[in-house]
N, CA, C and O of each residue as an XYZ file, in Angstrom:
364
protein
N       0.932     -1.135     -0.049
C      -0.059     -0.110      0.031
C       1.131      1.263     -0.123
O       2.234      1.276      0.424
N       0.692      2.118     -0.812
C       1.513      3.338     -0.880
C       0.357      4.432     -0.156
O      -0.824      4.618     -0.451
N       1.084      4.967      0.746
C       0.162      5.888      1.447
C       1.120      7.213      1.521
O       2.309      7.043      1.791
N       0.710      8.287      1.328
C       1.522      9.914      1.318
C       0.669     10.686      2.264
O      -0.533     10.859      2.060
N       1.409     11.224      3.473
C       0.606     11.929      4.450
C       1.234     13.541      4.505
O       2.453     13.682      4.595
N       0.492     14.521      4.456
C       0.890     15.808      4.524
C       0.379     16.152      5.904
O      -0.769     15.815      6.193
N       1.288     16.929      6.967
C       0.983     17.000      8.132
C       1.491     18.421      8.224
O       2.484     18.778      7.591
N       0.705     19.353      9.133
C       1.216     20.775      9.265
C       0.975     20.767     10.840
O       0.152     20.060     11.423
N       1.947     21.792     11.485
C       1.790     21.994     12.763
C       2.396     23.263     13.026
O       3.070     23.785     12.138
N       2.232     23.863     14.201
C       3.170     25.023     14.532
C       3.852     24.962     15.988
O       4.015     25.896     16.773
N       4.159     23.786     16.117
C       5.267     23.276     17.076
C       6.874     22.646     16.383
O       7.001     22.060     15.308
N       7.725     22.909     17.153
C       8.823     22.245     16.919
C       8.845     20.810     17.137
O       8.997     20.496     18.318
N       8.732     19.859     16.307
C       8.462     18.409     16.450
C       9.906     17.999     17.134
O       9.917     17.223     18.090
N      10.888     18.448     16.704
C      12.336     17.994     17.189
C      12.502     18.137     18.423
O      13.063     17.336     19.170
N      11.945     19.335     18.755
C      12.142     19.693     20.272
C      11.157     18.853     21.161
O      11.573     18.346     22.203
N       9.942     18.714     20.785
C       9.278     17.667     21.241
C       9.647     16.367     21.606
O       9.506     15.875     22.726
N      10.222     15.723     20.414
C      10.857     14.589     20.418
C      11.999     14.411     21.632
O      12.137     13.438     22.373
N      12.693     15.525     21.608
C      13.953     15.217     22.491
C      13.261     15.531     24.084
O      13.822     15.097     25.090
N      12.255     16.164     24.144
C      11.737     16.284     25.469
C      10.401     15.125     25.646
O       9.503     15.209     26.483
N      10.559     14.123     24.677
C       9.632     12.869     25.005
C       8.186     13.438     25.060
O       7.460     13.105     25.996
N       7.762     14.237     24.143
C       6.369     14.824     24.067
C       5.799     14.282     22.894
O       4.572     14.263     22.804
N       6.550     13.807     21.918
C       6.091     13.198     20.717
C       7.036     12.148     20.240
O       8.265     12.214     20.251
N       6.169     11.017     19.754
C       6.863      9.736     19.637
C       7.970      9.981     18.147
O       7.690     10.260     16.981
N       9.122      9.762     18.750
C      10.387      9.544     17.594
C      10.080      8.897     16.493
O      10.327      9.428     15.410
N       9.526      7.723     16.555
C       9.201      6.682     15.376
C       8.218      7.674     14.296
O       8.461      7.815     13.098
N       7.361      8.146     14.847
C       6.438      9.094     13.978
C       6.964     10.132     13.479
O       6.730     10.409     12.302
N       7.777     10.921     14.247
C       8.434     12.167     13.740
C       9.375     11.866     12.443
O       9.501     12.597     11.461
N       9.977     10.666     12.671
C      10.857     10.042     11.417
C      10.201      9.931     10.366
O      10.550     10.507      9.335
N       9.077      9.130     10.446
C       8.273      8.950      9.558
C       7.627     10.168      8.714
O       7.572     10.073      7.488
N       7.170     11.238      9.338
C       6.595     12.202      8.871
C       7.648     13.046      8.412
O       7.342     13.723      7.431
N       8.893     13.203      8.886
C       9.836     14.317      8.568
C      10.653     13.942      7.132
O      11.635     14.579      6.749
N      10.054     12.769      6.393
C      11.164     12.405      5.218
C      11.184     13.730      4.414
O      12.314     13.983      3.994
N      10.285     14.600      4.103
C      10.529     15.708      3.293
C       9.784     16.991      3.878
O       8.694     17.466      3.559
N      10.844     17.466      4.970
C      10.057     18.555      5.366
C      10.218     20.068      4.605
O      11.200     20.529      4.022
N       9.024     20.596      4.810
C       8.678     22.016      3.962
C       8.288     23.061      4.945
O       7.163     23.273      5.397
N       9.471     23.719      5.220
C       9.354     24.988      6.318
C       8.459     25.959      5.561
O       8.782     26.107      4.382
N       7.485     26.601      5.948
C       7.027     28.196      5.533
C       6.722     29.018      6.870
O       6.156     28.645      7.897
N       7.186     30.056      6.586
C       6.877     31.247      7.714
C       5.534     31.554      7.905
O       4.771     31.370      6.956
N       5.055     32.037      9.077
C       3.891     32.083      8.969
C       3.280     33.245      7.841
O       4.032     33.928      7.146
N       2.165     33.312      7.807
C       1.204     34.529      7.078
C       1.654     35.936      7.701
O       1.922     36.916      7.005
N       1.705     35.909      9.158
C       1.757     37.227      9.901
C       3.146     37.776      9.559
O       3.349     38.937      9.913
N       4.133     37.132      8.929
C       5.428     37.533      8.713
C       5.349     38.014      7.376
O       6.355     38.602      6.980
N       4.153     37.877      6.386
C       4.334     38.398      5.138
C       2.846     39.060      5.134
O       1.915     38.506      4.549
N       2.710     40.177      5.769
C       1.579     40.850      5.693
C       1.057     41.345      4.170
O      -0.064     41.345      3.661
N       2.222     41.716      3.732
C       2.117     42.260      2.279
C       1.484     41.300      0.943
O       1.017     41.683     -0.130
N       1.659     40.041      1.436
C       0.964     39.122      0.667
C      -0.559     38.785      0.828
O      -1.167     38.167     -0.047
N      -1.191     39.253      2.075
C      -2.500     38.809      2.283
C      -3.283     39.553      1.354
O      -4.323     39.003      0.990
N      -3.016     40.716      0.871
C      -4.207     41.041     -0.145
C      -4.268     40.686     -1.407
O      -5.235     40.863     -2.147
N      -3.027     40.072     -1.743
C      -2.863     39.090     -2.911
C      -3.581     38.076     -3.006
O      -4.362     37.824     -3.923
N      -3.304     37.292     -1.849
C      -3.925     36.174     -1.560
C      -5.590     36.322     -1.315
O      -6.318     35.385     -1.646
N      -6.008     37.231     -0.872
C      -7.328     37.443     -0.502
C      -8.059     37.812     -2.098
O      -9.071     37.196     -2.432
N      -7.596     38.602     -2.790
C      -7.906     38.894     -4.041
C      -7.849     37.580     -5.244
O      -8.639     37.490     -6.184
N      -6.921     36.786     -5.006
C      -6.799     35.291     -5.728
C      -8.072     34.623     -5.129
O      -8.893     34.127     -5.901
N      -8.245     34.595     -3.934
C      -9.484     33.562     -3.566
C     -10.428     34.437     -3.843
O     -11.366     33.644     -3.748
N     -10.912     35.397     -4.100
C     -12.207     35.947     -4.196
C     -12.373     35.831     -5.836
O     -13.504     35.525     -6.213
N     -11.370     36.042     -6.850
C     -11.370     35.833     -8.153
C     -11.846     34.497     -8.169
O     -12.939     34.260     -8.685
N     -11.141     33.570     -7.654
C     -11.362     32.066     -7.826
C     -12.766     31.884     -7.518
O     -13.456     31.263     -8.327
N     -13.340     32.394     -6.338
C     -14.590     32.137     -5.962
C     -15.923     32.944     -6.967
O     -17.060     32.501     -7.134
N     -15.464     33.959     -7.409
C     -16.327     34.639     -8.510
C     -16.241     33.670     -9.873
O     -17.249     33.285    -10.465
N     -15.072     33.388    -10.215
C     -14.981     32.409    -11.326
C     -15.848     31.044    -11.368
O     -16.385     30.669    -12.410
N     -15.921     30.485    -10.416
C     -16.479     29.258    -10.220
C     -17.906     29.640     -9.762
O     -18.557     28.652     -9.423
N     -18.496     30.702     -9.674
C     -19.982     30.867     -9.236
C     -20.882     30.949    -10.356
O     -20.475     31.429    -11.414
N     -22.204     30.479    -10.220
C     -22.993     30.296    -11.381
C     -23.424     31.652    -11.912
O     -23.395     32.635    -11.172
N     -23.784     31.721    -13.053
C     -23.838     33.090    -13.867
C     -24.561     34.015    -12.981
O     -24.149     35.150    -12.741
N     -25.622     33.528    -12.508
C     -26.678     34.379    -11.698
C     -25.831     34.855    -10.195
O     -26.412     35.581     -9.389
N     -24.682     34.451     -9.987
C     -23.986     34.686     -8.713
C     -22.915     35.447     -8.964
O     -22.229     35.882     -8.039
N     -22.651     35.691    -10.207
C     -21.314     36.591    -10.370
C     -21.215     37.963     -9.957
O     -22.052     38.836    -10.187
N     -20.185     38.085     -9.362
C     -20.076     39.380     -8.733
C     -19.789     40.531     -9.518
O     -19.127     40.007    -10.414
N     -19.835     41.744     -9.792
C     -19.194     42.751    -10.384
C     -17.872     43.312     -9.518
O     -17.805     43.506     -8.305
N     -16.865     43.503    -10.519
C     -15.414     43.996     -9.708
C     -15.712     44.919     -8.703
O     -14.915     44.935     -7.765
N     -16.627     45.670     -8.660
C     -16.849     46.696     -7.606
C     -17.210     46.176     -6.256
O     -16.868     46.574     -5.143
N     -18.077     45.073     -6.662
C     -18.453     44.359     -5.380
C     -17.099     43.432     -4.754
O     -16.799     43.293     -3.568
N     -16.550     42.978     -5.713
C     -15.385     42.209     -5.209
C     -14.510     43.062     -4.484
O     -14.128     42.664     -3.384
N     -14.117     44.189     -4.917
C     -13.148     45.145     -4.113
C     -13.910     45.603     -3.014
O     -13.207     46.082     -2.124
N     -15.138     45.607     -2.793
C     -15.747     45.868     -1.591
C     -15.422     44.804     -0.464
O     -14.986     45.109      0.647
N     -15.687     43.529     -0.889
C     -15.627     42.365     -0.404
C     -14.096     42.169      0.112
O     -13.832     41.643      1.194
N     -13.265     42.588     -0.666
C     -11.515     42.371     -0.354
C     -11.266     43.471      0.907
O     -10.566     43.282      1.902
N     -12.096     44.751      0.546
C     -11.751     45.726      1.609
C     -12.114     45.090      2.979
O     -11.384     44.986      3.965
N     -13.314     44.715      2.835
C     -13.975     44.020      4.354
C     -13.209     43.049      4.844
O     -12.915     43.051      6.040
N     -12.825     42.188      4.092
C     -11.751     40.978      4.464
C     -10.446     41.454      4.839
O      -9.808     40.785      5.651
N      -9.939     42.548      4.349
C      -8.676     43.123      4.809
C      -8.680     43.861      6.181
O      -7.824     43.729      7.056
N      -9.791     44.665      6.227
C     -10.372     45.040      7.652
C     -10.188     44.043      8.707
O      -9.520     44.351      9.694
N     -10.795     42.690      8.585
C     -10.682     41.745      9.506
C      -9.556     40.942      9.549
O      -9.319     40.388     10.622
N      -8.820     40.762      8.624
C      -7.556     40.565      8.681
C      -6.584     41.442      9.366
O      -5.752     41.002     10.158
N      -6.706     42.769      9.030
C      -5.792     43.557      9.978
C      -5.887     43.643     11.688
O      -4.998     43.958     12.478
N      -7.237     43.262     11.943
C      -7.751     43.219     13.418
C      -7.081     41.951     14.039
O      -6.615     41.900     15.177
N      -7.103     40.882     13.079
C      -6.553     39.739     13.722
C      -5.067     39.740     13.785
O      -4.505     39.228     14.754
N      -4.372     40.300     12.781
C      -2.878     40.663     12.893
C      -2.475     41.298     13.860
O      -1.480     40.960     14.501
N      -3.350     42.558     14.177
C      -2.839     43.480     15.429
C      -2.858     42.751     16.553
O      -1.914     42.944     17.318
N      -3.968     41.681     16.981
C      -3.920     41.077     18.033
C      -2.770     40.056     18.333
O      -2.617     39.635     19.480
N      -1.918     39.636     17.244
C      -0.676     38.791     17.346
C       0.308     39.766     17.097
O       1.499     39.455     17.095
């Protein structure tokens, strides 16, 4: 059986293995091809691009009667960015 697992977390698993809080055998099975990505809060300038991309995909996949005008998409993006700004300020 060929099984592939993608796992994500916000803890340093190698440190948890050393402190016996995470199983070492599981860590080595999961750590075959690690991909480390910095948190989005460290790339605030990218949030508007990501939000715009997601909204454009949403609009493109919507039925004809639900298609949004660009003005509406822009308003949604602005509202979304205000919410994101509040969340980022908390952290």
